[in-house]
C-alpha positions as CSV (number, residue, x, y, z in Angstrom):
1,X,0.0,0.2,0.2
2,X,1.4,3.4,-1.1
3,X,1.9,6.1,1.8
4,X,-1.1,8.4,-0.1
5,X,-3.2,5.5,0.2
6,X,-2.7,5.4,3.6
7,X,-3.1,9.3,4.2
8,X,-6.4,8.8,2.4
9,X,-7.2,5.7,4.8
10,X,-6.3,7.8,8.1
11,X,-8.2,10.5,6.8
12,X,-11.7,8.5,6.1
13,X,-11.1,7.2,9.1
14,X,-10.9,9.9,11.7
15,X,-13.9,11.1,9.0
16,X,-15.8,8.5,10.1
17,X,-15.0,9.1,13.7
18,X,-15.9,12.6,13.5
19,X,-19.1,12.2,11.9
20,X,-20.1,9.0,14.5
21,X,-19.4,11.5,17.3
22,X,-21.4,14.4,15.7
23,X,-24.5,11.8,15.5
24,X,-24.0,10.9,19.4
25,X,-23.9,14.3,20.4
26,X,-27.0,15.4,18.0
27,X,-29.0,12.6,19.5
28,X,-27.5,12.9,23.2
29,X,-29.0,16.5,22.8
30,X,-32.3,15.7,21.4
31,X,-33.3,12.9,23.6
32,X,-31.4,13.5,26.8
33,X,-30.6,9.6,26.5
34,X,-27.3,7.6,26.3
35,X,-26.9,6.6,22.7
36,X,-26.6,2.9,21.6
37,X,-24.0,1.5,18.5
38,X,-28.0,0.1,17.1
39,X,-29.7,3.1,17.2
40,X,-26.6,5.2,15.1
41,X,-26.5,2.2,12.3
42,X,-30.2,2.0,12.0
43,X,-30.3,5.5,11.3
44,X,-29.2,5.0,7.6
45,X,-27.4,8.5,7.8
46,X,-23.6,7.0,8.2
47,X,-24.2,3.9,5.9
48,X,-22.1,2.0,8.4
49,X,-22.9,-1.8,10.0
50,X,-23.6,-2.2,14.2
51,X,-20.4,-4.0,14.1
52,X,-18.4,-1.0,12.6
53,X,-20.2,1.9,14.7
54,X,-19.3,-0.2,17.7
55,X,-16.0,-0.2,16.6
56,X,-15.6,3.6,16.0
57,X,-17.3,4.2,19.4
58,X,-14.6,2.1,21.2
59,X,-11.7,4.2,19.7
60,X,-13.7,7.3,20.3
61,X,-13.9,5.9,24.6
62,X,-10.2,5.8,24.2
63,X,-9.7,8.8,22.8
64,X,-11.9,10.0,25.7
65,X,-14.6,12.0,23.3
66,X,-17.2,9.8,24.7
67,X,-18.0,7.5,28.1
68,X,-20.6,4.9,29.4
69,X,-22.2,6.5,32.3
70,X,-23.4,2.7,33.2
71,X,-21.5,-0.4,31.9
72,X,-25.0,-1.9,29.9
73,X,-25.5,1.8,28.7
74,X,-24.9,3.4,25.4
75,X,-22.5,6.4,24.8
76,X,-22.5,9.9,25.9
77,X,-20.3,13.1,24.6
78,X,-17.6,13.9,27.2
79,X,-16.3,17.6,27.7
80,X,-13.4,16.7,25.2
81,X,-15.8,15.5,22.8
82,X,-18.3,18.5,22.7
83,X,-15.0,20.9,22.7
84,X,-14.4,19.1,19.0
85,X,-17.8,19.3,17.8
86,X,-17.8,23.1,18.5
87,X,-14.8,23.5,16.7
88,X,-16.0,21.4,14.2
89,X,-19.1,24.0,13.7
90,X,-17.7,26.4,11.2
91,X,-20.7,28.2,9.6
92,X,-23.2,29.5,12.5
93,X,-26.7,28.4,11.9
94,X,-29.3,31.2,11.0
95,X,-31.4,32.3,13.4
96,X,-35.3,31.6,12.5
97,X,-37.0,34.8,10.4
98,X,-39.3,35.3,13.5
99,X,-36.5,35.4,16.0
100,X,-34.6,37.8,13.8
101,X,-37.5,40.2,13.9
102,X,-38.3,39.7,18.0
103,X,-34.7,40.8,18.4
104,X,-35.0,43.2,15.8
105,X,-38.5,44.6,17.7
106,X,-37.0,44.7,21.1
107,X,-34.1,47.1,20.2
108,X,-36.5,49.4,17.7
109,X,-38.1,50.5,21.3
110,X,-35.5,52.8,21.4
111,X,-35.4,53.0,25.5
112,X,-32.6,55.1,26.2
113,X,-32.7,54.2,30.0
114,X,-29.2,52.1,30.4
115,X,-31.0,49.6,32.6
116,X,-33.9,49.1,30.7
117,X,-31.5,48.5,27.5
118,X,-29.1,45.5,29.4
119,X,-32.3,44.1,31.1
120,X,-34.4,43.7,28.3
121,X,-31.1,42.3,26.4
122,X,-31.2,39.7,29.4
123,X,-34.4,38.6,29.4
124,X,-34.7,38.3,25.6
125,X,-31.7,36.2,25.8
126,X,-33.3,33.8,28.2
127,X,-36.7,33.7,26.2
128,X,-35.2,32.7,23.4
129,X,-33.1,30.3,24.6
130,X,-34.8,28.6,27.5
131,X,-31.6,28.9,29.4
132,X,-30.1,32.0,31.7
133,X,-29.4,35.0,30.1
134,X,-27.2,37.6,30.9
135,X,-25.2,40.7,30.1
136,X,-22.5,42.6,31.6
137,X,-23.2,46.3,30.8
138,X,-20.0,48.8,30.1
139,X,-18.5,50.8,31.7
140,X,-19.6,54.7,31.0
141,X,-16.5,56.2,33.2
142,X,-16.0,57.9,29.8
143,X,-19.1,58.8,28.8
144,X,-19.9,62.5,29.6
145,X,-22.2,64.4,31.5
146,X,-24.8,66.5,30.0
147,X,-27.8,67.3,32.7
148,X,-28.9,66.7,36.1
149,X,-32.5,67.0,37.4
150,X,-33.6,66.4,41.2
151,X,-37.3,66.1,41.7
152,X,-38.7,66.0,45.2
153,X,-41.4,63.3,45.3
154,X,-42.1,63.9,49.1
155,X,-41.3,61.5,52.5
156,X,-37.6,62.6,52.2
157,X,-37.4,60.6,48.9
158,X,-36.0,62.5,45.4
159,X,-36.0,61.2,42.0
160,X,-32.4,62.2,40.3
161,X,-32.9,62.0,36.3
162,X,-29.2,62.5,34.4
163,X,-28.8,62.4,30.7
164,X,-24.9,61.7,29.2
165,X,-24.1,63.5,25.6
166,X,-24.7,60.1,24.3
167,X,-28.1,59.7,25.2
168,X,-28.3,57.5,28.1
169,X,-30.3,58.2,30.8
170,X,-29.9,57.0,34.9
171,X,-32.7,57.7,36.7
172,X,-32.5,56.7,40.5
173,X,-33.9,57.4,44.1
174,X,-32.0,59.1,47.1
175,X,-33.5,59.0,50.3
176,X,-31.5,61.8,52.5
177,X,-31.8,61.6,56.0
178,X,-33.6,64.6,56.5
179,X,-36.2,66.6,54.2
180,X,-34.4,69.0,51.5
181,X,-36.7,71.9,50.1
182,X,-37.0,71.9,46.3
183,X,-34.9,75.1,46.2
184,X,-31.8,73.3,47.4
185,X,-32.5,70.7,45.0
186,X,-32.3,73.1,42.3
187,X,-29.2,74.9,43.8
188,X,-27.7,71.2,43.5
189,X,-28.6,70.5,39.8
190,X,-27.2,74.4,39.0
191,X,-24.2,73.1,39.9
192,X,-23.9,70.5,38.6
193,X,-25.0,71.5,35.3
194,X,-22.9,74.9,35.2
195,X,-19.5,73.2,36.3
196,X,-19.7,69.6,34.7
197,X,-21.3,69.4,31.6
198,X,-19.2,68.0,29.3
199,X,-16.9,66.2,32.0
200,X,-16.6,63.0,32.0
201,X,-18.9,60.7,34.4
202,X,-15.3,59.5,36.3
203,X,-14.8,63.2,36.4
204,X,-17.8,64.3,38.0
205,X,-17.6,61.6,40.5
206,X,-14.1,62.4,41.6
207,X,-15.0,66.1,41.7
208,X,-18.1,66.8,42.6
209,X,-18.1,66.6,46.3
210,X,-15.1,68.9,46.3
211,X,-17.6,71.7,44.2
212,X,-20.5,71.3,46.3
213,X,-18.5,71.7,49.4
214,X,-18.2,75.3,48.8
215,X,-21.5,75.4,49.4
216,X,-21.9,73.6,52.6
217,X,-21.8,76.4,55.0
218,X,-24.7,78.0,53.6
219,X,-26.5,74.1,52.9
220,X,-25.4,71.8,55.4
221,X,-27.5,68.9,54.1
222,X,-26.2,68.8,50.5
223,X,-23.0,67.5,51.5
224,X,-24.2,63.9,52.5
225,X,-26.4,64.0,49.0
226,X,-24.0,64.6,47.3
227,X,-21.8,61.8,48.0
228,X,-25.1,59.2,47.6
229,X,-25.5,61.0,44.4
230,X,-21.4,60.0,43.3
231,X,-22.3,56.6,44.5
232,X,-25.3,56.2,41.7
233,X,-22.7,57.8,39.3
234,X,-19.9,55.3,40.8
235,X,-22.2,52.7,40.1
236,X,-23.4,53.9,36.6
237,X,-19.4,54.0,35.7
238,X,-18.5,50.7,36.2
239,X,-19.9,47.4,35.1
240,X,-22.8,46.1,36.0
241,X,-24.4,42.6,35.7
242,X,-28.0,41.5,34.6
243,X,-29.0,37.6,35.0
244,X,-32.4,36.5,33.8
245,X,-33.6,33.0,33.9
246,X,-32.1,30.6,36.7
247,X,-35.2,28.7,36.9
248,X,-34.5,27.4,33.5
249,X,-31.2,26.2,34.8
250,X,-32.6,24.9,37.9
251,X,-35.5,22.7,36.3
252,X,-33.1,21.0,33.9
253,X,-32.4,17.2,34.2
254,X,-28.6,17.5,34.3
255,X,-28.5,20.0,36.7
256,X,-30.5,17.7,39.2
257,X,-28.0,17.2,42.7
258,X,-28.8,19.1,45.5
259,X,-25.5,20.5,46.3
260,X,-25.0,21.7,42.4
261,X,-28.1,23.5,43.0
262,X,-26.6,25.0,46.2
263,X,-23.8,26.4,44.4
264,X,-25.7,28.0,41.8
265,X,-27.7,29.6,43.9
266,X,-24.9,30.6,45.7
267,X,-23.0,32.1,42.6
268,X,-25.9,34.2,41.4
269,X,-27.4,35.5,44.1
270,X,-23.2,37.0,45.4
271,X,-23.0,37.9,41.2
272,X,-18.8,39.4,42.2
273,X,-17.6,35.8,40.9
274,X,-20.1,35.7,38.3
275,X,-18.6,39.0,37.1
276,X,-15.1,38.1,37.5
277,X,-16.2,35.6,35.2
278,X,-17.3,37.7,32.1
279,X,-14.6,40.3,33.0
280,X,-12.6,37.3,32.0
281,X,-14.4,36.4,28.9
282,X,-14.1,40.3,28.1
283,X,-9.8,39.9,28.8
284,X,-9.8,36.6,26.7
285,X,-11.3,38.5,23.5
286,X,-9.0,41.2,23.6
287,X,-5.8,39.3,24.3
288,X,-7.4,37.4,20.8
289,X,-7.8,40.4,18.9
290,X,-4.0,41.5,20.0
291,X,-2.6,38.0,19.5
292,X,-4.3,38.3,16.2
293,X,-3.2,41.6,15.3
294,X,-7.0,42.3,14.2
295,X,-9.6,44.6,15.4
296,X,-11.7,44.0,18.2
297,X,-14.4,43.8,16.2
298,X,-12.5,41.3,13.4
299,X,-12.2,38.8,15.9
300,X,-14.1,35.9,17.0
301,X,-17.0,36.6,18.3
302,X,-18.6,33.8,20.2
303,X,-16.6,31.8,22.8
304,X,-17.8,28.3,23.9
305,X,-16.9,27.1,27.5
306,X,-18.0,23.3,28.3
307,X,-17.7,21.8,31.7
308,X,-14.2,21.5,33.0
309,X,-13.1,24.6,31.0
310,X,-14.7,26.7,32.9
311,X,-13.1,28.0,36.5
312,X,-16.0,28.2,38.8
313,X,-17.0,25.1,40.7
314,X,-20.9,25.8,40.0
315,X,-20.3,25.7,36.3
316,X,-18.7,23.0,35.8
317,X,-22.0,21.3,34.4
318,X,-22.7,23.9,32.7
319,X,-21.6,25.8,29.2
320,X,-20.9,29.0,28.8
321,X,-21.4,30.9,25.1
322,X,-20.4,34.1,25.0
323,X,-20.1,37.2,22.7
324,X,-18.8,40.8,23.0
325,X,-20.4,43.5,21.7
326,X,-18.6,46.7,20.4
327,X,-18.4,50.0,19.3
328,X,-16.4,51.2,16.0
329,X,-13.4,51.8,18.5
330,X,-13.8,49.3,21.2
331,X,-15.2,46.4,22.7
332,X,-17.3,47.6,25.6
333,X,-19.3,44.5,27.6
334,X,-19.8,41.2,27.3
335,X,-23.2,39.3,26.7
336,X,-24.5,35.1,26.1
337,X,-26.1,32.4,28.3
338,X,-25.2,30.1,30.6
339,X,-26.7,26.4,29.9
340,X,-26.4,22.7,30.1
341,X,-23.3,21.0,28.4
342,X,-26.3,19.1,26.2
343,X,-27.5,21.9,24.2
344,X,-28.1,22.7,20.7
345,X,-24.2,24.6,20.4
346,X,-24.9,25.8,16.4
347,X,-28.1,27.6,17.3
348,X,-27.2,29.1,20.6
349,X,-24.1,30.5,19.1
350,X,-26.1,32.1,16.6
351,X,-28.7,33.7,19.0
352,X,-25.6,35.3,21.2
353,X,-23.5,36.2,17.9
354,X,-27.0,37.7,16.6
355,X,-28.0,39.6,19.7
356,X,-24.2,41.3,19.9
357,X,-24.2,42.7,16.5
358,X,-27.9,43.8,16.9
359,X,-26.5,45.3,20.2
360,X,-23.8,46.6,19.0
361,X,-25.4,48.6,16.5
362,X,-28.2,50.1,18.8
363,X,-25.2,51.3,20.6
364,X,-23.4,53.1,17.8
365,X,-26.3,55.1,17.2
366,X,-25.2,57.2,19.6
367,X,-21.7,59.1,20.0
368,X,-19.1,57.3,21.5
369,X,-18.4,56.1,24.9
């Protein structure tokens, strides 16, 4: 046998193995049950006998691409097997037309409230995937302050409405220790609007207390209120995490152990660790762009971490499908879904990719952050 024939035989064998692995994963995703050799052979898609399929399954098991939950059971993919499968997905599956229309319609509502935008995106990801959707908001510390309005609501409550030059708005409720007269609130707004228009939120947060100290002797109640406003601006300037659909995960048969449920609940409640996970995703995308010498928008848009590839214990039985959303000059945030390892990867990757692109287009309509 010539060397060329041996290469062809090897390539043919590898192709068969990949097709069998692909079939195991697709059937397991669809049914949730271990896949037997007879089920693969009888499908007729591969044109292989049961004996040939059994031999290939044995090779896949040796390579740690599949495993058997019980000795007499069929095969299920390992994390390594899922990884081989995900890496073989050359093209993202196109979303159904009605799904694309639903996503576009959500963004056409033209909300300018940053919390509403992030919240509706995480809800949409959860609704369309039937898993847990998340969005980590962009840091707005370089966004420029335009206007602040303080409105007394009575019972020591004040509604603060702040607008940035990019058109995004932030509303928050303040609760000072004592009632502050409307005229004093107008004075704070006037000082803020005169001194900080065109300043970045970072500059506003750093210097607003200093500015308002100038009038502290006349209005001693203003300083604590200024500090409260500064804290809210600080929250706006930092990354914030929006998560929807955690119950979708907890209802999955793949996620039924009490310890797993407890760990996941703790992770969602604390959010700090989860935020760090997604911040690492941002760093990984940035590092990938740098190593490839590409602009951020030209780099790989969707990242998949499968089971044990996740560094956090509570995510070891889950897959994380994420993508960045971007402005023309830089990446600003990350979004995606958390779901079972047994998921339709091509569809989930297409969903996350389309939402990230649509989100980016929406943000580009504002001035650059």
